[in-house]
Structure formats: structure tokens, C-alpha cells
N, C-alpha and C positions, 0 to 999 in steps of 0.2 A: 348768356347764362342768367338765371333768375337770381333775385337778391338772396334767397335762401341758399341755393346751390353755391353761389359766389361766396357767401359767408362761410359755408363749410369748406370750400376750396381754400379760402384765405387762412382759415384756422389750421388746416392741414399743412399748407405750404409755409406758414410762418415758423413751423417747428423744424423745417428742413435746412440742413447746413449747406445749401447750394442755392444759387440764383434761379428763380423761376419766373419766366416771362410768358404770358398768354398773348399770342399775336394772331391777328386775322390775316387773310391772304393779301390784304392791302398794306401789310406791315404796320398796322395800327396796334398800340398796346392796349389789351383789355385787362390785364393783371400784371402787377409788379410786386413781388413779395418783399417781406421785411428785411431779409438778407441783402437784397439789392438797395433797399432804402438806406441801410447803415453804411454800405461800402461805396455807394456812388454819391450820397448826399441828395439824391432826387427822390422826393416823396411820391408815392403812388398817386395821390390827388393831382400832382403836377404833370405826370406823364401819361396817365390812363386817357385814352380817347385821342392821343396824338401819335404821329408816326415816330418810329424809333430813330429814324435818320434825322429828324428834326433836332434831336439831342446829341446824336453821335454822327457827325457829317462824313466820317471816314468809312462808314459801313458801305460795303458793296451791295447795294440794293438788288441789282440784277441777279447776283449769285445767290443771295439769300432768298429771293422770291423763287428761284429755280429749285432750290433744295426744298422749300416748303411745298411747292407744287408736286415734287417727286414724292415726298412723304405722304401727302394727301392721296395722290394717285395710287400708290402701292399699299396704302394703309399699313405702313410699316416705318419704324424709326430710321432716321438717317443721320449722318454725321456732317457737321458744318465746321470746316477748319478755316479760321480767319486768315486772310491773305496778307495782312499787315501786322507785323510785330507780335503775332500769336495771341491777339485778343480781339474779341468782337466789340466789347464796350470798354471805354477807358476807366479803369479802376486804379487810382494811384495807390501804391503801397506806402505804409507808414515809414518814417525816417529811421530805418534800421542801419546799424553800422555794418559795412562790408556787404551791403546787399548788391545783388547782380542786376536786377531789373527795377525800373521805376514803376511799371505798371504790372498788374496781375496778369499772368499767363492763364489762358482758359482753353477748356475743351468743351465743345458745344454739341448737344444732341437734340434733334428736332423730332418730336413725337406727336402724331395726329391725335387730336382730342375730339373734334367734331367735323367729320368730312363734309357733311351736308352744308354746314355754315362756314367752312374753310378755316377752322380754328386749330392752331397747333401750340404745343408747349415747348419752349426752349429751356432746356436744362443747362445751366452754366456751372461747370466744375472748375475749381481752382487747382491748376496743375503747376503753380509757380515753383513749388518745392522740387518736383521731378525735373523741371527745366533747369533750376539752379544746380541740382546734383549733377546733371549731365554736363552743364557748362563747366563746373568745377572739375569734374572727372577729366574732361578733355584738356583743360588747362594743366591739371596735375600730370597727365601723360606727356604733354609737350615739354613740360619742365624736366621731367625725368629723362627724356631723351637728350635734352641740352646739357643736363648735368653729366650724363654719361660721356659726352664729348669733352667735357672740361675737368674730368675727374683727376684728382691729385692723390698723393699718398698720405694725406693727413687723415688717418683712419677714423678717428673718433669725432670728427667734426662734421659728419654727414648723417643723413637719415637712412641711407642705404647700408645693407650688410656688405662688408668688404672682406674678402679672403684672398690672401697672397699665397701663391704656390711657387715652389722652386723644385725643379726635377720632379714635377707631378705630385709633390707633397706639400701640405699646409705648413707654412712657416710663420704665419701671422694672421690675425683677424681683429675686428673691432667688436665692441660690446653688442652692437645691433645683431651681429652674426651669432653671438652666443645665445642671445635671447630668441632669435628666430629658430635656432636648432635646439633650444631648450637645454643649454649646457651651463654649468655652474662656473666653469673657468676655462681658460684657453687650452689647458693640458688635455682636455677631452676632445679637442679638434686637432691640435697640432700633430703632425705626422700622418694624418689621414690622407689617402690618395684622392685625386680629383674624381675618379669614378665612384668613390664611396659617398661623395656629396651629390654629384649630378649623374643620374641613371639614364638620361636622354642620350642614347648612342648617336642619334642623328646630329645632335648639337655638338657632340665631342668630335665627330668625324668631320664636320663642316664648320669649323669655328671661323667666325668673321667678325667684323666691327659692328655689325647691327644687332641690337637687342632682339631677343626672341622670348616668347611666352612658353612656360613649361610647368610641369608639376614636379615639386621636390618632396622627397620622402625623408622623414627623420628615422632615427635608430629605433624609436618606439612604434614605427609603422604608421604614425599620423602623417599628414601630408598637407601641403598648402600650394596655392597658385602663385606664380612669381614671374616677374620679368627679369632675365638675367643677361648679363653681357660680360665678355671677357676680352682683355687686351694684353699684349705683350709690351713690356717696358724694361728699362735698364735701371738696376739699383747696384751701386758699387761695381759697375761694369759687368754685372751678371744679368742674363735675361730671367725675368720672373713674369708670371702670369697674375693678373689682378681680376679677380671674379667679383662683380657687384650684383647683389640680389635685392629686388624690391618686392616686398609682400603685397599682392594685390587682391587678397581675399575679400577686403571690405569693398573694393571697387567692383569685384564680381557679384557681391551680394546686391549692390545697388543696381548693377546692370540687370540682374534678375527681376528687380522692381519694374524696369522699363519693359522687359519681355512680358511680364504679367499684364501690364497695361495694354501692350499690343495684342495679347491674347484676348482680353476682354473685348477690345474693339472688334476683333475678328469674330468673337462669339455673337456679338450684336448683329452683324451682317449675316452670319451663317444661320441664325434663327429665322431671319426673314426668308432666306433661301429655302430652308426646310418648309416653311409655310407654303411657299409657291410650289414646291415639289409634291406636296401631299394633296393639293386641291383636286387635280385630275383623277388620281386613284380613288380618293374618297367619293368623288362624283360617280365613278364607274360602279363602285360598291353599291351606292344609293340607288342608282338607276337599275342595276341588275336585281336587287332585292324588291324594288317596286314592281318590276316586270313579273317576277315570280308570284308576288301577291296578286297582281292583276289576272294573270293566267289561272291562278287557283280560283279566284272569284268567278271567272268565266267558264270554269270547267275545262280549260284547255291545257292544263298542267300534266305533262307526262314524264316518264322517267328519264327520257333523253334530255328534255328541256331542263329538268332539275339538275341532272348530272353536269351538263355543260355550264349552267349558271354557277353551281357550286365550285367548279373548277376555276372559272374566271374570278370568283370572289377569293378563293384561296391563293391564286397566282397574284392577285392585287395586293392582298394582305401581306404576302411574302416580300413583295417589292417594298412596301411601307416598312416592314421590319428590317430589311437590308439597309434601307436609307438611314434608319435610326442607328443601326450598328456601325455604319460608315461615319455618321455624325459623332457617335461616342468615341470611335477610334481617333478622330481628329483632336478631341479635347482631353484625352487620357493624359495624366501626369506622368506616365511611365517614361523614365529616361533610359531604360535598358536598350542597348543596341541589338538589333536582330538583323538577319539577312532577309530583305524584302524585295519583291519583284517591282521594278520601277514602272513597268507598263500597267500593272494592276493598281499600283498606288496613284498614278495620274489619272486613270480611268475612274476610280473611286472618287477622287477629288473633283473631276468634272461632273460626276453624278450629283454631287451636292450643290453645285452652282449653275448647272447648265440651263435648268428651267428659268431660273432668275435672269440669266444672260439673255435668253430668248425674248424676255419681256422687252428688252432694249434692242432687239433685232441683231444680236451679236452671234456670229457663227464661229464655232470652235472646230479647227481642223487638226486632226491627229495623224501623225506619222511616227509611229512608235515601233522600235525593234522589240521582238518577243522576249529573248532570253538575256535581259540585262538585270543583274541583281546588285543591290547596294547594301552594305553593312553599316547600319546606323540607326538613329531614332526616327522611325517612320513618321510619326505625327509631327515631329519637328520639321522634317522635309515637306510635309503637306502644308504646314503654316507658311513656310517660305515660298512654296510654289503658289499658293492661293493669294498671298500678298502681291505677287507679281501680276497675277491675272486680274486682281481687283484694280490695280493701278492702270492696267491696259484697258479695263472696262471704262474707268473714269475718263481716260484720254479719248476713247472712241465716242463716248457720249458727248463730249465737249466739242470735238473737232469734226465728226462726221455726222452729217444730216440723218434724220430718222429714215428717210427713203433710200438712202445709200447703203451699200454693202459694208458691213462692219465685220472685220475678220481678226481672229486670233489663231495663229498657226503654232503648233507645238511639235517639235521634232526631237527624237532621241537617237544617239549613235554611239556605238562602242568601238573604240580603236584599240590598238596594241598597247597604248600608254594610259588611256583615261576613258572616262564616260562624259559625253557632251549632251547637254539639253539646251535647245534653242527655243525661245519664245518670242514670237514676232507678232506685231499688229500693224494695221494700215491707218494708224492715227496721226500721220504726217510727221512724226518724229519728236525728238526732244531738243529744245533750244540749246545751241552750242555753248551758250554763256553759263548754263547750269548743269550740263550733263555730267560734270565731274563732282557735283555736290548732291545729287539725288539720294545717295546712300548715307548722307549725314543725318544724325538724329535731329528732330524738330525742324528740319529744313522745310520752309514754306514760302512759296512764291505764287504768282497767278497761274503758273504752269500746271497742267493736269497731273503731273507725277508727284504731287505732294502728299496725297492720302491723309493719314492723321498725323504725319510727321514722324511715325515710328515704323510703319510697315516695311519699307525698303531697308531701313537701318537694321531691324531685326532679321530680315532675310539675309543680309550680308553677314550678320553675326553668326547665324545658324550655319550657313554655307562654309564660311572661312574657319570658324572656331570649332563648332561641333563636328562638321563633316570633313574638315581639313581640305576644303576645295577653294575654288575661285569663282567670283561672279563679276561680270562687267556689263556695261550698257553701251550701245552705240546706235546710230541710225543706219538703216539698211533698206534696200530694195529686195522684194521677192515677187515670184509669179504664182498666180493661181488662175487656172482655166485660160491660160495664154495672156492674161492681163497682168501688167506690172503694177505693184503697189509699193508705197513707201511708208515707213514708220520706225518705231523703236524695235531693237533687238537685244533681248537679254540672253547672255550665254553663261550657263553654269557648267564648270569643268570639275569633275570629281575623280579622285584617284581610284584605280581598280580595286585595290585592297585597302580598306580602312581598318585601322586597329588602334 
């Protein structure tokens, strides 16, 4: 970059509240903004012209270089997830009381700047707060489950709402319960039946010792999400039921922040997919229009030529329009549940990513039953489905050579009890030591199924919470053209009737 352009670049980047590093393909630093100077203590004059790894020896140079080459080759932004402790460069946090992490957690985006000279920009985002929220949320949930096992009858010494029932009627409750149900005094709750507090018939009919999540409605028709548990015990030689309720509205709100971050990451990848998807149709339109113009100049244009060319242009523009409609559907914020065709939904999702997958020589095999309908939020299912495909793509790129066959096989099946969706790849499988951890938020290792740390976590949340289904991963063999392959197998099981 010239001195003038670099000066303008410096002025702009100094106002950005993120780290900005300009790297060449040799991993040498060509720009280091003020944000990084303040947080790392390393001045631009000290690091510019030197390799990033000279200052941060824990950086995986091979992985970073591969990500840079991919971004330059595709001329599209890509994401780099650090493999150690969730940060690319060591940035110590200030001495804050009760802090969770010693170093700043980071999300890294690699964006091409100058393809010819092999220059990319690394954007470093501080995601420490989200990581801390998730860490604290997990700890809070674990503690709640432990407390439910040790619950005593000392009603007002706990943070949970506690309601005591005898003969299915309320005989006592604590102050937290009054606040939760917006009551002034106990008399407003005493004598109410169990079914007037908890409307979840499934929970009432299958009472167990395990906490469950449900929606509770108040008398004024307002509602809140809660974790509830009920146990039988003896008081004065009489059996009573003790209901404990934990309001998780705030936890749900924070989880939605994680979902939004995952959605934004998916949007970045999908925009790149759309760019690839449009190149060939736009080229067809350009060539067809040029041919019409040439035939006109040569006096060879006739009504048949014109009609055929116009039909081709209209057909191609319709394809472009359909692609955008599918793209818009994927990112709609609509949470309304509808009855949608599973086969059509999957085929539309494949339409968005197939061209991009072909760039990596990935073949997608479909074995879809025709008349399977799901009642749910269609674009949420699309997000969960594409998250799995993107993880399979990363695994195939890392484990299978470019000249070898890379496969993703998708199969749907409807039984008398449920709907099953199987997604298989031939990427050699998931390591046994981590297969039970891949759905955890911010899980990162050197294994291919790490994504941004949120993809598979949000997939599980959508399938289990929103769609009331189940999802699990295993390693499996499958056959294609009489050849046996080995890889990961994700199985999604959904109930036939969601309500």
C-alpha cells in the first residue's frame, strides 16, 4: 500500500472498536491498528514487517495460512476459529473481580483486501462477554439441578419459588412464589388446585424426579419460561407435594443473543454462497445478450433467434429471483409455526449452498421421501440443517484430499412414531474423545467439527427446544455405488405432530 493510502487506512481503522491486522500470505504484519496497540502493549512500529508468530508462538501457522489462501482463492470472507483457549493473540484482561477468563476471547474474520498481492484483513472481535454469559449460564443451570436434589422445607431461604400441595391444593408457598405469580399475599394462592398453576398436562401425567422446562401462565394471561420440579415428601406423617419453580426468562434472553451471533455467522457464509450461485446465470444472460447484439449487427437476427434468446434470459432471471426468495426465507425473523414440506425445505437449502460446495468437489446425495410435513418454524429448521452441512463441509475439506470423492448423504424417513433425518459424510468420523462434546457452546479443539463454536450448539437448541425433537451424532459406515465409506452421522428425530 502507498504511504497516502496506508495513512487513510490507518485513520479509518484507528476509529474502529475492533482489532484490525493487515497480513500478507507470508503471515507478515503490514498494519496493526491503535485498538491492538492499547490492548496488547505492542506498538505498530515494533510488529509491522515481522511475522505474527514471532510475537505469538501459540498461533497455528498452517491453519491460519490455509484460511488466508481460501479467502484469497474464493475472494470471500472466511472465519478463523482459534484452536487454543478461544483466542488468536494473547490479550490479558484487566484485574476484574469475579472474572471468568484471564485472556480476551476472540472471533476472527479474514477478509481479502488485495488478491494480486496476497493481502488480507484480520478483524478481531472481543466476544469475552458472550463467553462469560454462557459459562455463567451453564454454571447456574448445574447449580439449580443440584439444589433441587437437596431441597429442604425452609421455604424462604431459597431463590426458587416453592409451593406446597396437599390433596392437590396449595397449602403454603414462599415469597418468591408470590412475586413470580404477581400476588400480594398468600391468600390469593392458597386453596388453588395444582392444575390451576401448571397447565402442562404432559408434565402432570408423567411426574418424575427430573426437572423439566415449561411455560407457566398467570391469572392475567401473562406468561414466563421456567424450570419446574415436583417431589413427594412427608410432613407430619402426611404426603405432600413440593413444587419448585425457577424463572429462566433472563437466561432465555441471553440465549437469544447467542442465537443471533450464530445467525450472523451463518449470514456471512450464505452471502458468499449466493455470490457463487449467481455467477453462472449472470454469465448466461451476458453471453445471450451479446449474441443477440452480434446477430443484429450481422443482419442474422430473426424472430426465432430473438424468441429463444428472450426465453433463456427470462428463465435465467427467474432462477436468480427464486434464489433470492429462498435466501430471504432463510433469514426471516418470523417465529410463526407453519406446516412445511420437509423435502422442499431441504432442496431449497441445498440450492443455496450447492454451488459453493461444488467449488470444494463435494457431492450432495439426496434420498428424500415426498410427503413428509413438519409443523414448526421453517427458517429455524433451515438454520439447524445448514449448520450441520457446513460442519460436514469443513470436515471433508480437512480430511479428504481434493482429488478424492467427498460425499454428504441426506436421507429422510417417516415411521409410525416419528420423522427421521440422517446426514452422513465420508470425512472419517469424529474422534471418540470429543463426540459427546460437539454440541456444547464454544467447544473448540483441533477437530473439524468446531465451526464457530456456536453452530452445532444452536442446532441442538432449535431441534430440542423449538421443535421438541432429538439430535445425536455417531460414527457410521454407509455405501455408495457399492463402495463402503466411513464418517460422521447426524440423526434428527422429530415427533409426527408438533404443537
